[in-house]
N, C-alpha and C positions, 0 to 999 in steps of 0.2 A: 688898556684891555683889562678883562678880569682876571684874577689871580688864579681863579680855579682854570680858566682856559691856558693861562699861560703854564700852569703845571702840567697841564694835560698836555700840550704841546710839546714841552722838554720831555715828558716821560715818553710820548711817541717817537721823538727823535733818538732818545736813548736807546730803545728798542731796537729801531731801524740801525743805529750805528752796531749794534750787539749782533744783530743778523747778518748785518754785512761783515763783521768781523768773521762771524761763525760761517759764511759763505767762503771766505775766502781761506779760511784754514784747511790746511792740506791733512792736519791731523784730522779734524772733522769730517774729510772726505774719505778716509780711511778706517774711522773709529766711530764710536756712538759718543755723541755729544749731546749735554743736557742744559739749558740754560737755566740758572738759578740765581736771583738777586744780583741781576746784573753782571755775573759771574757765568762762566763754563766749565763744568765738569766733563771730564775726556774720559772715556773708558776703551782701552786698547786691550784689554785682559784676552790672553788667548788669539791675538790676532797678528800673524807675523808682520813685522816692520821691515821694512828694508830703511838702513842706514841713512840715505840720503833723503827720506822723509822724516826721519827722525829728526835729523841734526839741521835740515835747511832753513832758512829764516822764513819761508813763506808758511812753515807750520807753526811758528813763534810769533811773527811779527805780520800785523796787517798793511795793506798797500802804503800807508804813509809811513811804515816803518815804527809805529807805535804797538807795543806789546798786546798781545790779543789777550784779555781779560780770563785768564784760565785760574781756576780755584785748586780744582784736583785732578791731577792727570795719573791713570792706572795704566801701567803698562806690565801687568802681572802676564808672565808666560808670553810676552810678544816677540821672544826669540831676538832680543837686541844685542847680544853678545857681550863682548868685552865694551867698556865705556872709555874709548880712547880719542872721543872728541868731546871738548866742551859743551855744555849744553847753551844753547842761545839765550838771552835775555828774556826773563819772564817774570810774571808776578804769582805765580802759582804759590800755594800755601803748602801742597801735600803732594809728593811724588813717591808712587808705589813701583819700585824695580824688582821685585821678588820673583822668584822663579825663572830666572832668565840666563842662567849658566854662566854666569861673569866670573871671570877669573882675574881680571885687572881692571884696575881704574885710575886714568891718567889724574895727574896732579894738578889740581884747580878746574876739576870737571865740571864742578859746582858753582862755581865762582860767580855767575852772574844770575844765581837764583838767589837774590838777597832777601825775599820774602819768604821763604820756604821754612815753614815750621817742623813738618815731619818729614823725614826722609827712610824710607823701606828699603833695605837690602837683604832682606830674608830669603834664607832658601837659593843659595847660589855657590859657588864654588870658591869664595874668597879664602884667601890662606895668609896672605899679606898685605898688608893697609900702610900706603906710606902717609906721613904726616902730613903731606900737601895735597892729599885728598880732600882734607875737610876747609882747604885754604880759600878765603873769600877775595873782597877788595879792599885794598889800602884804604881806610875810612878815619879820618880825624885822628892821624896820628898813630890808631890802634894797628896792631899786626894782623891785617888782613882777617878780618873777623867774618865768620859764615853768619850775619847780625841776627838773624831770626830763629835759627835751628834750637827747637826745644825737645824733639823726640828723634833718637836716631836707633835702629832698628837692626842689627846684625846677626840675629839670630838664625841658626841652621845653616852654617858656613863651617868652613874647615880651618878656623883660627886656633892655632895653640898657643900663640902668644901676641902682645901688641905693644907696638912701638911706645914707647915712653913719651914721646912729644905729638902722639896719634891726634889727641884733643885741643892741642896746644891753642888753637883758632877758634875754638867754642868753649872752651874751660869755664869762661865765665856766662855762658849762655844756655850750654846744654841741661836739661833738668831730668830727661827719662832715657836711659841705655838698656838695652835688651843684648845681652851676648848667650843667650840660652842654646842649647843643643849645638855648642861648640866643643871639641875634645881637648879644652884646656889641660886636664888632670891635676895640674899643679897652676897657681897664680904666681909666676915667675915675678924678680925684683921689677922687671921693665913692665909687666901687665898691672903691677900694684902699684907704680908710680904714675903710671897713665891714667887709670882711674882715680886714684887719690887727688889728681891735680884738677877732677871736675869739680869746681869750688860749691856751685849750686846745685849739684846732682840731687834729686828729690827721689826717684825710683829707680833700683838697679836690679835686673833680672838675671840670676845664673841658674837657671833651671838645666839639669841634666850635661853639665858642665865636667861631670865625673871627677870632680873635686873631693878630697877626703876632709881636708881643714881650711881655715883661713890663715893667711901669713897675721905676724903679729902686727897690730895696729893698722891693718887691712881697711877699718871704718872710722878711722881716727879723723881723717882729713876730711871726708865729707860731711860735713858739719850739717847740712842740711836734709840728711837722707831720711826718709820718712817711710819708704817702703822697700823691703828686700826679699827676693825670692830665691831660697836656697834649695827648692824641691829636685828632686831626682837624683841627687849626689850620691855619694858613698861616704857620707857622715857616720860613724858608730857611735858618735857622744855628741851631745850638746856643744857647739865651737864656744868658748870661754872669750873670745874676740868679739863676740856680740855686745859685750859690755862697752866696748869703744863707742857704739854707735850712740850719738848725743841726743837726737829727737827722733828716734825709730819709733814709729807707731803701729807698723802693719809687720809681721813676719810669717811668711810660710816656710816650713819644715815639714812639708810632705814627702811620702816615698823615699824615705833613707833608711839604711839596713840597722837602726838603732834598735837594740832589745829591751833595755831597760833604762828607767831614768829613775835613778835614784838620788837621795840626799846629796851625796858625794860628786853626783854628775849632774846635778841640776842646772836650770837656767841660771845664766848669772844676772846681775841688776840691772834690769834695763826698765828704769822707772817711767819711761815714756810709753813704753808698750801699751797698745790698746787691743790690739788684732792679734791673735797666734791662730794658726792652722797646723794641725798634727795630725794629718790623715793619710791613708792608703802607706803607712809604715807595717810592711807585711811581717815584720819580725818583733816588731813591739810587744811585749807581755805584759808589761806592769809601769805604772806610775807612781813612786814611792812617796812617801811623808816628806813635805816641803821641796817638792820637785819644782813647783810653780810658784813658789811663795814670794819669789823675788821680783815677781810681775805684779807689784802693788797696785797698778791702775789698768789691769785687763778689765776690758768691758765685753769682748765678744771672744769666745772660745769654741775652736772646733776639734773635737778629737772624734774623729769619724772613719769606718772604713778600715779599721785595723783589725785585722783578723783573727789576730792571736791575743788581742789586748782583753785580760780577762780581770785584772786589779787595778784598780784605781783608789788608791790611800784617802782614808777622809780627810788626813791633814794635808793634801796634795797642794792645796791653794790657800791655806792659811800660813799666817806666819806669827811670831810671839815677840813682841816688845813690851819690856818692863812688866813682865807676867800678866800681858794681856793680848789674847789671841785675836788677829785682825784679819780679815778677808778681803779680797779685791770687788770693788764695784760693779760684778757682773752684771749684764743685762741681755746677754746672748748665750746660751749653752748649748752647743748641738753634740750628743754623743750617740750617734745612731750608728746601725751596723758594725759594731764591736762583737767581743765575747764575752761580754760582761752580764753575769748570772745576779750579782747585788750591786746595790748603792746605797751609801750610806748618807742620812740625812746631814750630817756634819760638812758633806763637802761644801755646800755653799750655806752661807749664813742666811739670807734671806732669799728664798724660794719666790716668794710673791714679788720679789723686785723685778723677776725676771720678763722681759718682753717676748722673749722668745724661747722656745725650748723643744728638743727634738731627741726622744729616746727609744727609737724605734728600732725593730730588727737585731734586737739583742737575746739572747736566750735565758731571760729574767726567771729566776726561780720564785713560783709563786708559794712561798714559806713565811713564817712569821718574821724573819728578818726583813723581808720586804713589806711588812704590814703599813709601815709607816707611808708608803707609796700610795697605797689604797686609801687609808684614812685622811692623809694629811696632804700630800702631794696631789694627788688626782683632780681635787676640787681647783687646784691653782692652774694646773694643767689644762682642765677644760676651758678655763677664762682665757688662759693664753691663746690655745687652740684647740678648739674640741675634736676637729676632724683628726688630728694629728694623736691627739690624746688617745682616741677610741681604740687607735692601732697598736697601743702598746699590748704584748701579748705575752702569755707566759710559754717559756721552755721548758719547764719542769714543774713538779713531779710529773709522769708520763699521764695520768689521769687529768692533768690539767692543762696538758699542751693546747694550743689556741685558744683558751680562755682569754678573755681580756682583763686587764684592770680595772677597767670602767665598769665592765659588769659585775666584777667583785665589789667595788665601790658603791653603786647603785644596789646592790644586794646587801649592803652592810655585811659583808662575808667576813670570817675572820680565819687567817690562813693557819694551817697546822704547824705545829713547831717539831724539829728532832728532838729525839731524848739526848742525854748527856753525852752517850757515845756517838753520835750522829747516825744511829740507825734510822732506816727509812721501813716504815711499815708495808709500804706497797711492794716492795721487794721481799718481804718476808712472807706474803701472804701463800704464794705458792709453796714455799717450804712447809709453812704449818699444815695446808691441806694435806701435803704429802704424808708429814707425819700423822695427821689424824686417819689417814686412809690404812697406814702401815698399822695403827695400833688394832684400827675395826679387823684388819684381815689377820693380824697377827696372834691376837689372843685365843680365839677359836682354835687357830693351829696350834699352839703351844698347849691348850687344854686335851686336845686330841690326842697328841703325843704322851702327856702324863697318863691318859686313861690308858692308851695302849701299852705303855710301861707296865703299869699295875696289873693288866691282864693277861700279860707277857704272850700277846698275838704274834703268833708266827714264829716265835722263838727268837725274835729278832732283838729283843730287849733283856734278855734270861741269859747272861754269858757266864755265870758262875759255875764252879766244879760240879754243883749238884744237878745242875740242867745239863752238865755235859753226859753224867751217868745215866739220868733218866731218859737219854737218848736210847739207851742198850737194856735198861730194867723198866719199860714203860707196862703198864696193866692190859693184859689181853682182854682183845674186845670177845664181846658174844660169839660172834659168825665165825670166831678162829678156833672154838673148842671143837 
């Protein structure tokens, strides 16, 4: 038989078998199912499922007791309630149980899901998780691993602490952990031990957990951690414990109430860090000299949407070694939507090495301190992204508002400079005009009063003794004789 015909025959048989499995699936009778690459995606989102349907074998096994080849099973908002019955065996790789009001999860609930790589338990009512929740099967002498689980999302629950043995069955497997939007407030010893025991953890999300500081050596044990998100917490200074991170490459430090980053409160030495996000810190006012100098391999920097940030020191990024000033190898710089009025050319060593740049939505002053932007930076900016470059506008002085730096560059314009006292001529114009009008009106009035005084009109200006006597001995008029 022709091999092409055999291949087609086998393909048809496979499709028929898949269709048969699909037809027998109780889940697919209730939910939306989509066949893809001999696997089935099941979407039961916002569909109320009866517990009998969810846990019965007919939903997971075909008539020959073979696992139905599910790939992704979405049970978001399916009202499944507490997970008190273990899931039947399945080869699914992705299970989403978010928004189900789950309070409790039975020990070994997921033990038969040995191919599950992603488990999402977001937006439920979990406040306690027992260690056995992530317990799998006994395999090759190992301690009941859930052998494929790489990503676990526990965000938006009511967790205040974690059992120190919670991850004992996945501590050598788990790579991504999301604990965001849980009211921890502090990471106690049990929680620290639990997270620190995840040996190969690569990404840790701790957004909006209300913490003010990191415990000592919190990041020392996760030796493979590359991404850390501390956004939306209560940090008033940079956590010095970040120095314990050994391979950290990306740090999110957005939306924290930090006011100033100074030389004394600078970022610690994180030599591996490549990407830093410092955005939406609504109290941040200034970034001082050497504040970021310990991030010597920084490639991408986001400092944006900080509504009070008005100052970035020219030496914020550079460091001095053996009388030599060095800068990180920046490729992407985002400074949009702050309160910056000026920018020093010294901030970045090689502006022409940047691949991406965004300076929009700042109240830039179009005065000679920013003349270098017109002359030097704008040609580079246009090459990087002409559309964005053309949107960089002046915020002051008043007569330059909404003028663009691009227009000033194309017109070879020179921006005016303030005098040594910082005076602004445009603010003095009204005063000068007022003085001139005063002089024009005042001089005639003064001359009039001098003339009136000399002529002694109306007796108002002659108040001496002789003038008083003359009121009684004045000359008789002709008509009075």
